[in-house]
N, C-alpha and C positions, 0 to 999 in steps of 0.2 A: 172667801174672795181672794184671788191671787193679786198680790200688790201690783204686778206688772200690767194687769188688765185695767188698772185705774188710768194707765197712760194711753189707753185706746179709746178713740171716739168712733162711734158707729152712726152713720146717717141712714135712717129708714125712710124709704120713699114708697108710699102705697096710697091709693085713692080710697081705700076702705078704712074708716076710722077705727072699727073694731079690731082689725088685724094690727093696725099701728099701735093701739093701746096694749093689746096682749103681748106683742113682741117687745114693746118697750119695757113692760114689767119683767118679762123673762130675762132680757139682756141686762137691765139695770140690776136685777137680783144677782146676776153673775159678775157684777162689778164694772160694767162698761158705762161710759158716758154716752147717752143716747140722744140723738137729734131727730126730729120728725118733720116730714114734708108730705103734703097731701097730693102733690102732682110732680111731674118731671121738671117743669119750669122752675117752681119754687125750690125743688131739690137741688137743681144746679146752682141757683143763687146762694143757697145755704152752703153748698160744697165749696164754692169759690171763696166764701167768707170764712168758714170755719176749718176747712181743709182736713176732714176726717180721714183716718187711715183706711176704714172699711165702709163700704156702701152696700146696703141691701135694698134692692128695688124690685117692684113688681114688673113683669114684662108687659102686660096689657094695662094701659092707663089712658084716660082721655088726654088729648093734646100730645105732648112729647112722650112717646112710649119708652119702655125700659131699655130696648136695644139702643135707641138714640141717646138715652142718658148714659149708658155704658160707653158708647163711642166717644161722647164728648168728655166724659170724665177721664178716659184713657188719653185723649188728646191733651187735656189740661195737666194730668199727672199720671204717667204710665205706671207708677209704683203703687197707686191706690188699688186695693183689692175689691172687686165688685161681685156680690152674690146675687143671683137672679131668683125671683119667686115666680113659679109657673103653675098653671093649672094642668090637669091630666091631658087636655087636648092641645097643649102648647109645646110638645116635645120638639117639633121642628124649630120653633123659635129658641128653645133652650139650647139645642145643638148649635144653632147660628150664634148664640151669645158666646159660646165657648170659642168659636172662631175669632171673635173680637176680644179674646183674652179675659173672659169672665173667670173668676176663681172657682165657682161652683154654681149649681142651681139646686133649689129645694122646691118640692111640690106641695100644693095645698091639698088637704088641710095640713098645716105645718106642725110637725112633731118637734117637741122641745129638744129631744136628743139629737135629731137630725140637724136642727138649727145650731146646737152647741158644737156638733162635730164639724159642720160647715164653717162656722166662725173660727174654730180652732185651726182648721186647714188654712184659712186666710191668714191668721196670725203667724202660722208656721212659714207660709210663703213670704210674708213680710220680713220675718226674722232671717230666713235663708237669703233673701235678696239683699238684706242689709249686710249680712256677713260676706256675701259675694262682693258687694260693692266695696266694703272695707278691705277685703282681700285684694281686689283689683287695684285699689288705691295704694295699698302696701306694696303690691307687686310693681306698680308703676313707679313708686318712689324708689324701690330697690333697683329696678332697671336703670332709672335716672342716676342713682348713686354709682352703680357699676359703670355706666357710660362715662360719668364724671371721672371715676378712677382710671378708666381706660384712657380717656383723653389726657388726664394728668400724667399717666404713665408714658403716653406717647410724647407729651410735651417734655417730660423729664429726659426721655431717651434722646429727643432732638437736641435739648440743651446739653446733654452729655456729649453727643457727637460734636456739637458746636464748640464746647469748651475744649474737647480733645483736638479738634481741628484748628482751634485758635492758638494752640500752644506754640506752633512754629512762628506765628505772627508776634506773640509776646516775646518769645526768645529772640527774634530778630530785632525787636525794638530795644530789648534789654542789652543785647550785644552792641547795637548802634550807639546807645547811650554811654556804655562803657568805653567804646572806641572814641567817641567824640570827647568824652571827659579826659581820656588819656592824651589826646592831641592838644586839648586846651591846657592841660597841666604842663605838657612839654613846651607849648608856646609861652606860658607864663614863666616857667623855669629858665628858658633860654632867651626870653624877650624876643621871640620870633613872631613877627606880625603875620607871616604867611600861615603858620600853624594856628594862630589865634583865629584868623578869618575862616580857615578851613574847618577847625573844630566847632566854631560857632554855627556855621552853615549846617554841619552835620547835626548839631544839637537841635537847631530849629526844625530840621526835617523830622527828627524823631519826636519832638514835641507835637508837631502836626499829626503824626501817626497816632500818638496817644490820645489827642483830642478827638480825632475821627473815630477811633475805636470806642471811646467813651460815649460819644453821641450815638453811634450805631447800636451799642448795647442798650442805651436808654430807649431809643426809638423802638427797638424790637421787643424789649421786655415789658414796656409799660402797657397797662390795660387801656385800650382805646375807648374814648367816649366821643363818638362822632358828633361834631357840631355842623350838622347839615343845613345848607341853605340853597335856595334856588338861584343859580347863577348862569351866566353865559358860558357854555362849555369851552369857548375859545380862551377864556381868561387864564386858566392854568398854563396853556401853551404859550400865551403872550408873556406871562411872567417868567416862565422858564427861558424863553428867548432873551428877555432883558437881562436875566441873571447870568446866562452862559455865553452870550454872544462874544464877549471879550475873550473868553477862554478859547472859543473856537478860532478866533483870529490869531491868538498867540500860538496855537498849535497847527495853524495852516489847514484848518478843517472848513469845508464848505457846509455850513449849518443852515438848513432851510426849514422854515415852519410854514405849514399849509393849514389854513383855517377853514372851518365850515361856514357856508353862507347862511345856514339855518339859524333862526333866532329862538328856537325852542330851548327853554332853560333845562338845566339838569340839577337834581338835588344831591349835592355832595358836600363832604368836608373839604373845602378848597385847600387848606394847608396840608392835609394828608395826601390828597391827589398830587399836589405840587411835589411833595416828598417822593412819591412813587415815580413820577415822571423825571424828577431830578436824578434819581438812581439809575433809571434806564438810559437817559441821555448821557450822563457822565460815563456810564459803562460803555456806551457806544463810542464816546471820545477816546476812552482808554483802549478800545479794541485795536487801535492803530499802533500801539507801542511796539509790536513785533513786526510791523510791515516796513518794507524798504521805503524810505521817504520819496524816492524818485519813481518808484514803480506803481504807486497808487495815488489817484486823485481822491483824497479823503473826503467822503461825503456822509453826512448824517442828516436825516430828515425826521421831523416831528409832525405828524399828520393828524388832523381832527376830522372825523366823519360823523354825520348825523343820520341815523336811521329812524324808523317810525317810533320805536320805543327804547332805543339804545343810543349811546354815544360811544364811539370807538376812538381810542388814541393809539397811534402806530408810531413806533420808533424804529427806524431803519438805519443800517450802516453797511459799508462795504469793507469792513475791517477783517480781522483774522478769523472770525467765526468761532465755533466751539467744537471741541473734540467729542466723540460719542460718549466717553466716560463722564464728561462734564454735563452733557444734555440730560442724562438719566436722573441726576440728583440735584439739578439746578435750583429747584424750589423747596426741596425737602430737607437738605442737609447743609451744614456749613461748607461753603465752597467758594473759591475765588480763582479767577483766571488772571489776576494782576500780580501774581508773585508776592514779593514783599510789600507791594504798595496797596494791597487790598485787605479788607477785614472780613469779607465773606458774608456780611449781614445785609447788604443792599437788596439783593433779590428776594431773600427771605422776608425782609420787612415789606417790600413792595407787594409780595403775594399776600401777606397778612392784611395790608391796607385794602387791597382789592376784594379779598374775601369778606371783610367787614362791610364793604359797600354792596354785598351780594352780586358782585361782578365776576368776571373770569379773566385770566391772563394766560396767553399761550405764546409760542415762539416758533420761528422757522430759522434754521441756520445751516450754513454750508462752510466747512473748514476752508479758510483762506479766501472765502467769497463774501462773508458778511452775515449779519443776523437781522431778524425782524421780530420785534416784540409787539404783541397786539393785546391791548386792554379793552374789554367791553364792559360798559357800565349801564345799568338801567337808568332811565331818566328820572324815575321815582323809586327811591330805595325803600 
């Protein structure tokens, strides 16, 4: 007896008691665990309870016939191998059983060698299918690992570009700190109040830049765990308006928020979406830094629209727009249009937040005419 055959259970379904007993003796002698059923109905009940790897069933039986037993077993577990027992006049049924994925068929009177060969073929199929399944699992795991490494590589490349692009920002901050320190030292040495005030103002400005850079780095690098809740889609826009209205007034910007009348809720992480909208609106405010104050009536709009299955947030400005070189890399690489005032993480962080919400972000821009950023989010993430 082969040890591995002890692990195989065979269910024998036949309405003839003599055949059941003879086949049981033969199979048990070969080392198999054997279960017996006198008809198709009881055979299916035993199959669902015991889950044998191999089923041998007569094709012609009262009640549920062998073809129906085969079909139902394959529905319950496609990996079970089913061998059909046929009479000499049942060849059409035997061929039909193969179409329903029977492993083999043997004819009456049953030869023990033919039975052994048929069962061996069934075990070989089980073994091969198991190896294929394990191979496919290993292949799937390998592909997942390769994808992870590719994603990690892309992420590292992006971080590399980001760090390289940040170097001038860090150098500018370091230079500003040295300059402000020098002026403060001169003010202290000469007891010059004008130098002290000027040096301190420069120092505060550079401290603000360090703070903004640190926060942007943390926001971009952290692994997000979205805390999604169903809320009114107008709430993020209302909060942005409350947060930035004073800044708009200080910079002589006409900031307008348009809300949707729809009361359909949206499932989002409110703080994350607030962060994304804050980045876009403050970028829109900063787009006027190169515009002549008297030539442009500065306007920024934050618009909320509700569609059947999505919510759209639109941020529009009539500022400086973007150059073609900036448009191509705006979401992929470190990039800033604010000169020494920008860190370059705002739009990258915004894109990351929207991706995590299974949404999309796009833009339209014309140099010297303004930009429009469009966020589309599913109402249910």
